[in-house]
C-alpha positions as CSV (number, residue, x, y, z in Angstrom):
1,X,-20.9,48.3,-22.6
2,X,-18.2,47.9,-20.0
3,X,-16.1,45.6,-22.3
4,X,-16.1,44.3,-25.8
5,X,-15.3,41.0,-27.4
6,X,-14.1,40.4,-30.9
7,X,-15.4,37.0,-31.9
8,X,-13.2,36.7,-35.0
9,X,-9.6,35.4,-34.9
10,X,-7.3,36.4,-33.4
11,X,-9.1,36.6,-30.1
12,X,-9.1,39.9,-28.3
13,X,-10.7,41.2,-25.1
14,X,-10.3,44.5,-23.3
15,X,-11.7,46.1,-20.2
16,X,-11.1,49.2,-18.1
17,X,-9.4,48.5,-14.7
18,X,-12.1,50.5,-12.8
19,X,-14.9,48.3,-14.1
20,X,-16.9,46.7,-11.3
21,X,-16.1,43.0,-11.0
22,X,-13.6,43.5,-13.8
23,X,-11.0,41.1,-12.5
24,X,-13.6,38.4,-12.4
25,X,-14.5,39.2,-16.0
26,X,-10.8,38.9,-16.9
27,X,-10.6,35.5,-15.1
28,X,-13.7,34.4,-17.1
29,X,-11.9,35.2,-20.3
30,X,-8.7,33.5,-19.2
31,X,-10.7,30.4,-18.3
32,X,-12.7,30.4,-21.5
33,X,-9.7,30.7,-23.7
34,X,-7.3,28.4,-21.8
35,X,-9.5,25.8,-20.2
36,X,-8.4,23.2,-22.7
37,X,-4.8,24.0,-22.2
38,X,-4.5,23.5,-18.4
39,X,-2.8,20.2,-18.9
40,X,0.2,22.2,-20.1
41,X,2.4,24.3,-17.8
42,X,1.1,27.9,-18.0
43,X,4.0,30.3,-17.6
44,X,3.5,34.1,-17.1
45,X,6.4,36.2,-18.3
46,X,6.0,39.6,-16.6
47,X,8.2,41.9,-18.6
48,X,9.5,45.3,-17.5
49,X,11.9,47.1,-15.2
50,X,11.6,48.7,-11.8
51,X,13.9,51.5,-13.0
52,X,11.0,53.1,-14.9
53,X,7.6,53.8,-13.3
54,X,5.6,53.1,-16.4
55,X,7.6,50.0,-17.2
56,X,7.3,48.5,-13.7
57,X,3.8,47.0,-14.4
58,X,5.2,43.5,-15.3
59,X,7.5,43.2,-12.2
60,X,4.7,44.4,-10.0
61,X,2.3,41.8,-11.3
62,X,4.9,39.1,-10.9
63,X,5.6,40.2,-7.3
64,X,1.9,40.4,-6.3
65,X,1.3,36.9,-7.7
66,X,4.3,35.5,-5.8
67,X,2.9,37.1,-2.6
68,X,-0.4,35.4,-3.3
69,X,1.3,32.0,-3.5
70,X,-0.5,30.8,-6.6
71,X,-0.1,27.0,-7.2
72,X,-1.0,26.3,-10.8
73,X,0.8,29.1,-12.7
74,X,4.5,29.7,-13.1
75,X,5.8,33.3,-12.8
76,X,8.9,34.9,-14.3
77,X,9.6,38.6,-13.7
78,X,9.3,40.3,-10.3
79,X,10.7,43.4,-8.7
80,X,13.5,41.2,-7.2
81,X,14.2,39.4,-10.5
82,X,12.8,41.4,-13.4
83,X,12.6,40.2,-17.0
84,X,13.8,42.9,-19.3
85,X,15.7,43.5,-22.6
86,X,19.0,42.3,-21.2
87,X,17.8,38.9,-20.0
88,X,14.7,38.2,-22.0
89,X,16.3,35.7,-24.5
90,X,18.0,33.9,-21.6
91,X,14.7,33.7,-19.7
92,X,12.8,32.3,-22.6
93,X,15.5,29.6,-23.1
94,X,15.2,28.7,-19.5
95,X,11.4,28.3,-19.7
96,X,11.7,26.1,-22.8
97,X,14.3,24.0,-21.1
98,X,12.5,23.6,-17.8
99,X,9.0,23.0,-19.0
100,X,7.5,20.6,-21.6
101,X,5.4,22.5,-24.2
102,X,4.8,25.5,-22.0
103,X,1.9,27.9,-22.8
104,X,3.4,31.3,-22.3
105,X,1.4,34.4,-21.5
106,X,3.4,37.7,-21.8
107,X,2.4,40.6,-19.6
108,X,3.7,44.1,-20.2
109,X,2.9,47.8,-20.0
110,X,2.3,49.8,-23.2
111,X,1.4,53.3,-24.4
112,X,-1.7,54.1,-26.4
113,X,-4.4,56.6,-27.1
114,X,-5.7,58.8,-24.4
115,X,-9.1,57.0,-24.5
116,X,-7.3,53.7,-23.9
117,X,-5.3,54.7,-20.8
118,X,-6.3,52.5,-17.9
119,X,-7.5,49.6,-20.1
120,X,-6.2,46.0,-20.0
121,X,-6.0,44.0,-23.2
122,X,-6.0,40.2,-23.3
123,X,-5.2,39.0,-26.8
124,X,-4.2,35.8,-28.7
125,X,-0.7,35.9,-30.2
126,X,2.8,36.9,-29.1
127,X,3.8,40.2,-27.6
128,X,6.5,42.3,-29.2
129,X,8.1,43.9,-26.1
130,X,9.9,47.1,-26.6
131,X,8.2,47.9,-29.9
132,X,6.7,51.1,-28.5
133,X,10.1,52.4,-27.5
134,X,12.0,51.2,-30.6
135,X,13.7,48.2,-29.1
136,X,14.2,44.9,-31.0
137,X,13.3,42.0,-28.8
138,X,12.0,38.5,-29.5
139,X,8.2,38.0,-29.6
140,X,6.9,36.4,-26.5
141,X,3.9,34.1,-25.8
142,X,0.9,32.4,-27.3
143,X,-1.2,35.0,-25.6
144,X,-0.4,38.4,-24.2
145,X,-1.8,40.9,-21.7
146,X,-1.0,44.6,-22.2
147,X,-2.0,47.5,-19.9
148,X,-2.1,51.0,-21.2
149,X,-0.3,53.1,-18.7
150,X,0.0,56.4,-20.5
151,X,-0.4,58.3,-23.8
152,X,2.0,57.5,-26.7
153,X,3.8,60.3,-28.3
154,X,7.2,62.0,-28.6
155,X,10.0,60.8,-26.4
156,X,8.2,57.7,-25.2
157,X,11.0,56.5,-22.8
158,X,10.5,59.8,-21.0
159,X,6.7,59.3,-20.9
160,X,7.2,55.9,-19.3
161,X,9.6,57.3,-16.7
162,X,7.1,60.0,-15.8
163,X,4.0,57.8,-15.7
164,X,2.0,57.9,-12.4
165,X,2.8,55.0,-10.1
166,X,-0.7,55.0,-8.8
167,X,-2.2,54.0,-12.1
168,X,0.5,51.3,-12.8
169,X,-0.1,49.9,-9.3
170,X,-3.9,49.8,-9.7
171,X,-3.5,48.1,-13.2
172,X,-1.1,45.6,-11.7
173,X,-3.5,44.8,-8.9
174,X,-6.3,44.4,-11.3
175,X,-4.4,41.9,-13.5
176,X,-3.2,40.0,-10.4
177,X,-6.7,39.5,-9.1
178,X,-7.7,38.1,-12.4
179,X,-4.9,35.6,-12.4
180,X,-5.5,34.6,-8.8
181,X,-9.1,33.8,-9.6
182,X,-8.0,31.9,-12.7
183,X,-5.4,30.0,-10.7
184,X,-8.1,28.9,-8.3
185,X,-10.3,27.7,-11.1
186,X,-7.4,25.6,-12.5
187,X,-6.9,24.1,-9.1
188,X,-10.6,23.1,-8.8
189,X,-10.4,21.6,-12.3
190,X,-7.4,19.5,-11.5
191,X,-9.1,18.3,-8.3
192,X,-12.2,17.3,-10.3
193,X,-10.0,15.4,-12.9
194,X,-8.1,13.7,-10.1
195,X,-11.4,12.6,-8.4
196,X,-12.7,11.2,-11.8
197,X,-9.4,9.3,-12.3
198,X,-9.6,7.8,-8.8
199,X,-13.2,6.8,-9.4
200,X,-12.3,5.1,-12.6
201,X,-9.4,3.2,-11.0
202,X,-11.7,2.1,-8.2
203,X,-14.2,0.8,-10.7
204,X,-11.5,-1.1,-12.6
205,X,-10.2,-2.7,-9.5
206,X,-13.6,-3.8,-8.4
207,X,-14.2,-5.4,-11.8
208,X,-10.9,-7.3,-11.6
């Protein structure tokens, strides 16, 4: 099986980034889990730093998404303006101030077992950024996406700094394509809702 679903709560889905049509499958899961939440502003918090290769996944995703000019998702965390340990609390405060009842999805790199390297996990519940490298940061998000960039072990900061950029880049591209697809689906859904609203208004006007 190319991917597995855990039907019980909390929801969890994972897939290898080399899986054929994997980004579409990720978009399918995003749509299935969040289709009833698209009336809320959906905010992606892409966590990480460009000072560490393994930790640059979040800023890469944010940058790629900005380049694709998505219209229905809000992105925080890019190579130009990364979201990291020093400004995470400030960023979360800004999001809560700017948006009404935002649905936050946290995106970050992580370390794991050798068999999990190259996999992307989409799960319900907040992300605890920095937990793998013994940092205390606030939990982020109603959902989270984690990409396993290397093997966990001794001196994990050093492991992140010596992670291959190629894998991080490919994982970031994979996640980006999934969100671009999901963004298009949200756009179509909003167009359909607007068309239904116009039709109802037209009918009401004709009756009056």
